[in-house]
N, C-alpha and C positions, 0 to 999 in steps of 0.2 A: 504493500500500500504506500510505502514511502516514496515510490517512484511514479505514483499516479498524479504527476503535476501536469497542469495544462495552462495555456496562455490565458491570463485574466485581465491584464490592462497594459496600456502603453502610456508611459509618462515621458516628459521631456520633449514632446513634439506636439504642437497644437494645430499647425497648418503648414502644408507644403506647396500644393499646387491644385488648381481647380476652383470650383465655385462653392460658396457656402449656401446652406439651406436652413430655414427655421422649421421646427415641428409645427403641427397643426394648431396646437394651443399657444404657440409662440414663446413657450418657456424654455425651450432647448434649442441649441444651435448644433447643426451636424456639419462636421468639417472633415475634408479628406486629408489624411496624414500618410503620405507615401502610398502604399497599396492597401491601406486600411481606412476605415472611417471611425471617427470618435464622436460620441454624443455628449455634449456638455450641458448639464442641467443647471440653468441659470438661477432658478428659484431655490433649489436645495444645495447649490454650490458643489456639484459632484460631476465626475467625468467617467465615461465608460467607453472602451474600445470594443467594437463588435468582433466576434470570433470568425470573421470572414475576410478574405483577401483576394485581390486580383493578381494577375501575372506581373503587371508592371504598375508604375505610379498612376493613380487615378487622375484623369484629366477633366472629367465633369461628372456630376451626379444630378439625379432628378428624383423628387419625392412626389407621390401622387396626392391628390387633394384630401384623401382620407387619412393620410399620414401613416399607413401601414405597409407600404411597399416603396422600395428604393431601387433605382437603376444606377449601377456603378459602371463607368466606362473608362478603360485605361488608355494609355498613350497609343497603343496599336489598334484600338477599336474593338477590343474584346469586352463584352458586356456581361454583367452578372445581375440577375434579378434577386433581390434580398428581401425577406420579410423582416420588418422592424419589430414585429410582435414576437416571433419565435427565434429571431436572430439566425435564421437558416437561409442557405442558398436554394432558390426555387428553380432557377433556369439559367443556362449559359447560351450566349449568342455572340457571333463575331460579325462585325460590320466591314472587316477587311481593309479598312483605312482609318486614319485618325478622325475622331469625332470631336467637333468643336463645342457643341452645346446640345442639351436635351431638355425638353419641357413637356409636362403633362397638360392636357386641356383642362379648364376649370371644372368640367363635368366628369372628368376622370375616365372618359371612354376612349380617348385617343392620346397618343404622345408623338412628338416630332423630334427627330434628331437631324442635325446638320453636319454634313461631311463634304469636303471639297467644295463644289459649287452647287450641291443638290440638297434639298430638304426631303426627308423620307417620313411619311406619316404611317404609324402602326396602330393596330388595335391594342388598347391597353390590356395587359394580362389580368386575369381574374374576373373580368366581366362576363366572358363567354367561356364555357368549358371546351378548350381546344387543345389538341396534342401539341401544337406549336405555340409557345407562349408569346412569340413575337411574330404576328401575322401582318405582313406589309399591306397597307391599304392603297396609298398613292405615292407617286414620286413627283416632285416639283422641281423643274429646272427654270432658270431665269438669270441668276447672277453669273457674271463672267469670271469671278475670282472666288476665293474661299469665303464661306459664310461664317459669321461671327456670333450672332445672337438671335433669340426667338422671343416673341411675345404673342399672347392670345387675347382675343376679345372675351368679355365676361360671359357671353352665351356660347362660346366655343364654335362660332360659325366661321370665323376667319382667324388667320395668324399672319404675323409679319416676320420677315427674316432680314437681318442686316448683313452686309457683305463688305469685303475689303476693296471692292471696286467702287466704293463710295455711294452705292445705291441701297435703297431699302425696298424690298418686294413684299407686296400684300397678296396672299393667296386665300381662296375659299376652301374651307375644310370639306365642304360639299360642293356639288356642281350648281353654282348660282348663275342664273342667266345674265345678271348685270354686274357680276364681279368674278371673273375667272382669275385674273392676275392684274396687278397694277405696280408700276415702278416709280419710286420717288428719288429725285436727285437732290441738288442744292448743297452738297458738301464737297470739300476738297481733300478729305482724308478718310481713313478707315472708319466705318460705322462701329461705335462702341456699344450703343444701346438704342433700341426702338421700343416705344411704349404706347399702347392704346389708352385713350381716355376711358373712364368708367362708363359702361353701357353706351358706348359710342364707337364710331369708326374713325374719329379724329385721332391724330397721332402726334407724338413727339419723337424726334430722332436726334441723337447726340453723336458727334464724331470726335476723332482723336485730336484734331487741332483746336478743340474747344469751342465748337459751334453747336447751338441748339436751334433746330427748325421746328416750327409749330405748323402742323398741317390740318386743314379743315376739309371734311368730306361733305358733299352735297346730299348724301343719303344717310338715313338712320339705319340702325341694325334691322329694324322691322321692315325696312324697304327692300331687303334682299329677296329676290324672286327665285324660286326653284327652276332649274333648267329642265328642258324636255327630255334630254338624253338620260337614260338610266345609268346608274353607277355600277361599276364592276370592280372587283378587287384587283389591284395591280395597275390601276390607271396611271398614265404618265401625262402630266400637265407641263407643257413647255411654254415658258414665257418668252416674250421678245420685246424689242424696243418699239415695235409697231403697236398701234391701238387695237385692242381686241375687237373682233367683229360684233356689231350691235344687233341684238335680236329685235325683230320688227315689233314696234309698240312698247318696247322696254328701254328706258334710258340707262346707259352704263354709269357706274359710280365714277365720279371724278373728284380729284383732290386739288386744292389750291393752297399756296403757302400764305398763312395768315401773318406770321412774323418770323424774324430771325434774331437770335441773341448770341452774344459772345461772352465767354468766360475770360477772366484775367489771364493774359498771356505773359509768359516769362521765358520765351525762347523754346528751343526744341527739347530741352531737358525737363520741361514741365508739361508734358503732354497729358491729356485726359486719358486715363487708363481703365476706369471702371465707372459704372453708373447703375443706379437702381431707382425705381419710381413706385410710390405707393398711391394707388388709384383713389382710395377713399379720401385721403387727406391732401392729395395732389402735391406731395412733397417729392422733389427730385434731389437725389444725393449723387454727387460726382466726386470721384477720387482722382488724384493726379500723381505723376511720377515723383514729385517732390515729397510726397507723404502728406499733403494737405487734402482736405475735403471741403466741399461747399454744400450748403442746404438752400434750395430755392423753392419758392411756392409758385406753382404754375397755374394758369398760363401767363400771369403778369410778370414772371421772372423776378420776384422780389427776394432778395437775399435775406435769409433768416439768420444764419451765422456761418462762419468758416473757421477752421481749426487745423493745425498741423499736429498729427498724432504720431508721426514717425519720420525718419530721414530716409526711408526706403519707399519704393514704388508700391502703391496700393493696388493689389492684384485683383481683388474681388470685393463686391459690396452686396449685402442682402438686407432686407427689412422684414421684421416679423409681421404677422397678419394684422395686428392692431396699429402698426406704424409708429410705435413708441420707441422701439429699439432698432439700432442699425449695427449690423455686423460687418467688420472689416477684416480682410486677410492680407498680410504682407509676406510674400514668399521669400523675400530677400533675407529676413531675419527670423522667419517662422513665427510671426506675431499673429495673434488672434485677439481682436478687441470688439467689445459690444458697448455701444455708446447710447445713452438715453438723451435724446436731443432736447427734450423739454426742460429737464433739470440740469442739463449740461454736465453730466457726470458719467463715469465708467460703471457699467454693470459687471463687466468681465474684462480682465486685462492680463493676458498670459503670454509668455515668450519662452521658448526652450533655448538650449544651447545651439547657437547657429554655426558652431564648428564641432569637431569631434568631442564626444563625452569620454573622458579618460578614466575616471574613477568614481566609485560610489561606496557608501557605508551606511549600515542600518544603525538606528539609535538602539540603546540597550533594551527598550521596551517594544521595539519593532513598529512604533507608530510613525516614525519619520525616516526619510532617506535623504542623504546629502550627496550631491554630485559636483564634480569639478570638470571643466572643459578647456579646450584650447582657446576659447574666447576670453579666458581670464576670470570667469565668473564662478562663484560658488552658490549653488541653489539648494534650498531645503524644501522637500516635498512631503506632503501629508499622504500616507499610504491609504487612508480611508477614503478620501475623495479624489486622490490622484492629481491634486493641484499644487503649484509652487506658492508658498506663502511668504518667502523672503529670499532676496538675491543680494549677495555681497559682491561689490565690484572693485574692491581695493587693490587686487592684484593687477599688475601691468603686463603680465605674460601668462603663458599657459599654466593651468593648475594641473599638477601631475598626480597628486594624491590628497585624499581627504580622510578624516577620521572623527568619530565621536569620542568624548571622554566617558568614563563610567557613570557620571551623573546624568548624562543625556542632555545637558543644557549648554554644552560648549562644543563647538565645531572647530577642528584644527585643519589647516590646509597648507600644503607645500607647493611652491611654484618655481618655474624657471627664472623668475625675476630676482631670485636670491633671498626671498623672505619666507618665513613660516608664520602664519597669522592665526590667531585664536579669536573666534567670534562668539559673542554672548547671545543666546537665544531668548533671554528675558528682555533685554533692551535693544537687541538687534544692532550691535555695534562691534567694531574691531577693537578689543581691549588689550591685546598683546600683539606685538610685532617682533619676531625673533630673527636676527641676522647673524651671519658668520663674520669673523674678523676680516677675511678676504672674500671678495665676491665669489659666489658659488651658485651653480644651478642645482636645485634640489629635485631629485627624481623619485625619492621614496620617503615614507613617513611612518612613524609608529608612536603611539601613546600608551604608557603602561596602565595596568589595571587600576591604580590609585588615581590616575589623572594628574600626577605631579611631575612626571618626566616626559619630555617630548624629544624625540630623536628624528633626524632627517639625514638622509644619505646623499652625497654629492656625486654627480656623474663626471665631473672634470678633475677634482682633486683627490678622489678615491677615499675620502674621509667621512666619518659619521660625527655629526654635531649633536651635543646633548644639552638641553636647556631645562630650566626650572619653570614650570607653569606659573607658580606664585609670583616670582620676581621678574621673569623674562630674561634672567642672566644666563650667559653661556657657562655651563658647568665644566664641560670637558670636550675635547676633540679626540675621537677614537681613531687611531691609525693602525694599519696592519694589512688592509686589502691592497692588492696590486692592480686592481682594475675598477671600473665604475661600479658603485654599489647599486644593484638593481632593485632590491626589495629589503624591507625590514619588518620584523614582527616580534612583539613582546609575548612572553609566556603568560597565560591567564592566571597561573597559580604561583609563579615565582618572579623575582626581579631579575629575569634573564632575558637578554635581547639576542635574537637571531638575525644575522645579516647575511645576505647572499650576494655574490659578486661575479663579474665576468672573469675573475681570476681562478675559477673552478673550485671555490671553497665556500663553505658555510661556517661562519664564526659565531660562537655563543659567548656573549659578554656578560659578566657578573656585575650587576649594578650595585651590589652591596659591598663588594670587595675591591675597592679602588678601581672599578671599571676595567678590569683586566680580562683578557681572553680566557674563558673557562675551557673551551673545547674548539678544535678546528676539524671540520668534516670535509674530506676530500671527495670531489665530484669528478665524473668522467668527462664533463663538458661544462661550458659556461652556465652559471646559475642565473635563472630569470625570475623565479618567484619562490617564496617560502611562507609557510603558514603553520601555526600550532593547532593541534586538536583541542577542542573545548576543555578537556580535562588536563591539558598540558603534558600528557605522557607520550606524545608522538609528534614528530615533525615531518612535514611533507615538503619536498623541494622539486621544482620543475626546472629542467635544464635544456640547453640548446639542441641536444640530440633527440628531443621528443620524449624523454623518459620522465616519469614521476617516481622519485625514490622516497622511501619512508625510513626515518631514523629514530632511534631511542635517544632522547636528549640527555638522559642520565648516564648511560654507558658510552654513548658515541658510536654505537654499532648500527649497521644497516639492518632494518627489519624486513625489507622487501622492495620491489620495484614493479612498475607498470610501463610497458612499452606502448605508448599511445600515439605514435606518429601516424600510423595508418588509419587511426580513428578520426583524424582531423578532416580528411577528404577535402583538401584545398581545391578550389576552382581555378580555372585559367583566366588570367586577365587578358583583355583585348589587345594590349600592347606587348604582351610577353612573347618571346621567341621560342620558349621551350614549353613542353607539355605540362599539364597539371601534375601528372605522376612524377615527373622529374623535379618540378618546383617544390613538391610536397616534402622532398628529402631535406630541404632547408627550413621547414616550418616546425614550430614547436608550440607548446602551451605557454602562455604568458601570464595566466591568472589562475590561482587555485583557491578553493574554499571548502572547508569541512562542513558537513551537515551538522545540525544542532545536536544530534545524538552521537556524532563522531564515527558512525558506521560506514559512511560513504563520503566521497569527495567529488566536488564539481571541478571541471577543468575546461578552460576556453582559451582561444588564441586567434590567429589570423585565419579564421574559417567561419562558415555559417553554422557550424555545429557546436553545441555545448555537450560535453560528455560527462556522465555520472558513473563513477566506478564504485564497486564494492571493495572495501579495503582488505577485509579478511580473506576473500577469495581472489582478489586481484584480477577481477574480470569486469568488462564493460556491461553495465546494467541497462543503460538507455542512452540514446542520442537525441537531443532536442534540436530541431532545425529552427533557428531563430528568425529566419526570413526566407520567403520564396520570391522575393521581388527581383525580377530580372533587370530592372532599371539600375541596380547596383552592379559594380564590377566584381569579377571573380566569383560569380554565382554558378556558372556552368563549367563542367569538366572539359568540354570540347568547344572550340570556336565555331561560330555560325558560318558555314561555308558560303552562304548567300551574301555575306558582307566582304568576302575575299575577292580581290581583283588582281590583275597581273602586276599592279604596283604595290600591293600589300593590302592591309585591312582598311576598310572605309572609316573605322574608328580613329585612325591616325590622321585623318583629314581635319584640319582646324577650321571649323565653320564660323568662328568669330562669335559675335553676339547674336542674340535672338531669343526666342521663347522655347528653345529646345530642351533636351535633357540636361541633367547634371547640375552642378553648383557653380555659381558665378564667382569668379575671383577678381577683385579690383586691385588696381595699383595702390601701393602704400600711400596713405595720406589723402586719397580721393574718396569722398563720401557720397557724392551724387554726380550723375551725368558722366560716368566714366565710359568713354567710347573704346577704350583699349582692354576692356574686360575679356577674360578667357574663361572657358568652362572645362570642368573635369568630371569624371564619373566617380562618385564615392565608392571606395572598396569596402566590401563587407568584412567586418572583424568584430571580435569581442574585446573590449578594453578592460573590463573589470567584472568580477562576479562576487556576489555576497549572499549568504544564507540569512534569512530572518532569524533572530534569536528565538522566536516562537516555534520554529521548525516547520511552519505550515506554508511557507512561501520562500522563493529566492528571486533575486533580481540580477539582471545583467545590463551593463552599459555597452551598447553596440552602435553601429552606424545608423540603425533604424531609430534609436532612441533608448529610453529606459524601459526595458521589458520586464514585467512581473509575471512569474509563474506560480500559481497557487495549487495547493493540494485539493484535488477534487474527489471527495469520498463517495460521491453519488455514482461514479462510474465503475467502482471497484467492488466486487464481492469478495471479501476477505474474512471468512469465518474463523473462529478460534475454538478448538476442541469440539468440532462438530460431531453430532451423533444422529442416528436415525430418528430418535424421538424429539429432536430439537426442530420444531416446525412453528410457523406463526400461529397455527391453531392451538398447539399445546401451550404456547406462551400466553395467549389471550385467555386460555382456560385457567392458568395460574393467577392471572389478574382478577378473574371473576371470583376465585376462591380467596382472594385477598392475601395470597402468598407473595408478598411484595419482593422479598429478597430473592426467592427462587425465580420469579419472573424476570428480575433484572439480570441474574446470572445467565439464564437461558437466552435472553435477548442479546447479551454481549457475546455469547457463543455463536449465535447466528450472525451477529454483527451487521445488521441492516439499520441505517441511520433513522429512517422513518419509524421503524418498529421500536428502536431504543427510546426515541423521543416520546412515542405513545405510551410505553410502559412507565417511563420515569415521571411523566406528567400525570399519570393515573394514581401515583402514590400520594396519600393524604399528607398534608403539611405536618401534622403532629406525629407522623410515623417516620419522618426523615432520619431523626437521630437513632431510632431503633434499627432501621435498615442499614445505616452506615456502620454501626457497631458490629453487625453480623456478617459483613462482607469479608471474604478471604483477601489476603494481601495482594494476590496477583490481579484481582479485579479492582482494587482501589485506584491504581494508576490509570487503568482504562476508563473508569467512571470519571475521574478528575479531568482527564483529557477530553472526554465527551462534554462535560459540563463547561469547560473552558471554551471549546469551539462553538457550542450551542449558544452560550451566553452572549456572544458577539452580535448575533442577529435576532435573538429572542426578545419578546416583550415581557416575559415573565421574570422580571429582574429579581424580585425578592425571593421567589421560589428557587431559582438556580443559585443565587448567592447563599441561601440557606444550605443547599447541598454542599457547596464549596466550603463553607464555614465548618460544617459538621465533619467533612472528610479531613480537613486540615487539622481540626482540633483533636479528633479521635485517633488519627493515624499520623500525626505530625512527626513524631520521633522516628518512626520507621521510614517515612518519606525522606527525612533528613539524612538517614544513613545511605540512601541511594540518590543523593541530590543531583549527581551528574546526569542521570537518566530523566529525572523529574523536572529539572530546571526549565527546559523549553515549554513544558505544560504550564508551569507557574508563571512564566513570562507571558504566555498567551492569555492566561487568566487576568494578569495585571493589565494587559493591553485592553481586554474587553471591558474590565471595570473602569479603566481610565476613560475609555471612549464614551461609555454611558454617563459617567460623571460629568464630562464636558458638555454633553447634550442636555442633561437634566439641569445643570447649573445655569445654562443660558435660559432655559425655559422658566426656571424658578425666579431668576432675576427679572425676567420680563413680567411674570405674574405679580411679583412684589411691586414692580413699577405701576402696573395697571391697578392693583388694589389701592396703592397710595393715591393714585390719580382719582379713582372713584371716591375714596374717602374725602379727599380735599374738595372734590366737586360737590359731594353731598353736604359737606360742612358749609361750603359757600352758599349753597341753596338754602340751607337751614338758617343761615344768618339773614339772607334776603327775606325768608318767610317771617322771621321774628321782627324784622324791621317793618315789614308790611302790616303785621298784626298790630304793632305799637302805633303805626300811623293811623290805622283804622280806628283804634280806641281813642286816640287824641281827637280825630275829626268827629267821632261820635260825641265826645264830651263837649266840644265846641258847639255842636248842633243842639244838644240838650240845654246848654247855657243860653243859647240864642232864643230858644223857645221860652 
């Protein structure tokens, strides 16, 4: 069961490329992240990445009006139909060429995709029971260049398509006698957006040079007449520059340009790049290459406000159904922002590492993750909602390693800028900056179990620097290695530091005995990574020859080794001259991590695979493929022969700038408008691995982002001491007899999650202590583990907390004797309790505030009532005296 981990969430990436969509209720934004999609719940402040993926990066997505189906289309035109309810793939389809946009009709019966210079209309899946989920209805030709955008009328009778040939084409979704096709010009650059007015054929078109044209139709939607020709599936409608033939007695629809408006121009570097229009409020939002956006009210073109939200190009804009929130995506830095324009405030503002993510570390309670990247930023993530809540930007160069102290409230980071910094998670500030006497680039970091000693290894001077966390003073410089120090690790139970170097040695330094070398372990190749087992009784080392060796730190003897080079299965890069099989001989594991129970070890490196090994048997238990995204380099073992020419691979051709694949690199010092930018294809690799202290999840920092894999107990049937008599019926029979202890033992032997929860919640509250006292020792650990995992998502807080309290009180001494095995369970329990405490404390604070407000309000009204009564009595006495 410990290997039944599955992908659960993607952190560290919020937007890559493509268009944003809001959910039907407008409370969630759906964003394409590489070849996956993430759903960000803006009301509850949570994120979720769906367990579906495409072959390459997603270029566009469309959500049907009901909000239960999504079409994801990648860069090659491969489409996936996904249910947003069940999170499952329903259908695959290939359009055989890149698709630029996709849009469902407002009635949900049709959808249109645009590719090259054609618009294809399909019957929407789910409406009719058909074998083919994507049934082509009509093909529309007209534009002379690639199409860019789509918009529908509110009654789904017509749709408009914008093009790079500076024209906008209006087509009838059905065969209308007076509107087959119509072409609109008036622009001098690519059409970025075309939008119909609400319940009208009137249009707005926006182009890249910053021009808005307002078009007025001489016919209302009700004036469209049905054509005499019957419709057949697969019709081809070809538009031309000529006026369509007029049916006798029916006047064709005509458009006239009512007005033309211009946005502020700032040269070629501030082109209009994205636009969105909300029909009910008539609000037009436009984004520019400079990172600014404008809000205008149409048709008067009144500027509501303008703001610069980034120094990067705004790639996409979306508005929620009510028109209150505006979503922005900036692919340059991977930014996702949601802006409430009426209050002029951010609803959501997140950005991942826009360069490689190098390292990660879990907090001691497993609630937080800290990451460091090549962009010089240190980010702290909440594992419950998947969002970043603080970013530290003090480093001026790449962050190579990060770590939490044992308290969980201090984050330490090492960087190539020659500093080691400590950050306080209470006040969110950099309270310690530790440097070396001579400038050095730090490539490794370790913090001891007490949080008092901080060590960093240098890659240029081959030395290890030791500081005091309390004072920030340099205590000692440890010399002895003859090569760059690649990794450091403190023993969890002793004041012993293990360091591994390219000089083929592992050195154990005694922190209590004048920082001398306690032991030197000789390796067969350059050392790359070192880690201690959680109980401190074993040391694992990864070396350049692809081996993982295990050592006894007490005796200095080797306990075993694993040859893992062939398990990496490195792919071949497009620019490599040698095969993947040959290049794999030079690859190795660069990151190691023990599981929480110390029985298995995770290993990752320059590959798309993460391997988990059983240490006792020295065998590979499972390989996790962290990505299937072919937009990344080194994903396939063999090169694509279709890209090979007599002059070499097409991937070696520099295509310069554009909206193609890859990541854009700018010249140093240039922030905007860089015409000399070049692109490269990111290579898939695993930068760092870390097991959660709770033992129920592990994380990896990769090219794709921060991937979380969680234990999925629902997929595994793992019985314990199973017998023929142990059946769900016999267990429920014991519950009816009120044999609580027996029912619990039988349910744990069958080991089905739903049945265990059913039996446990059937036990009366006053019987919990009696049942806990009669449990055998072997079932105490299992029950405590079940309570810890169930408490995290259960609403029965007091009930499960009572079980945990009774188990710890009655069996605490025995559990303490085997603390190493029980520690992950206890940490999981602490994490669950802390999470509920945080949620309840916010709710209670809000309730207290409301009660005080109501009390003050009633007091104020009471005072008014008393004053009114006294006024009435005074006026009554005056009246009597007057009589």
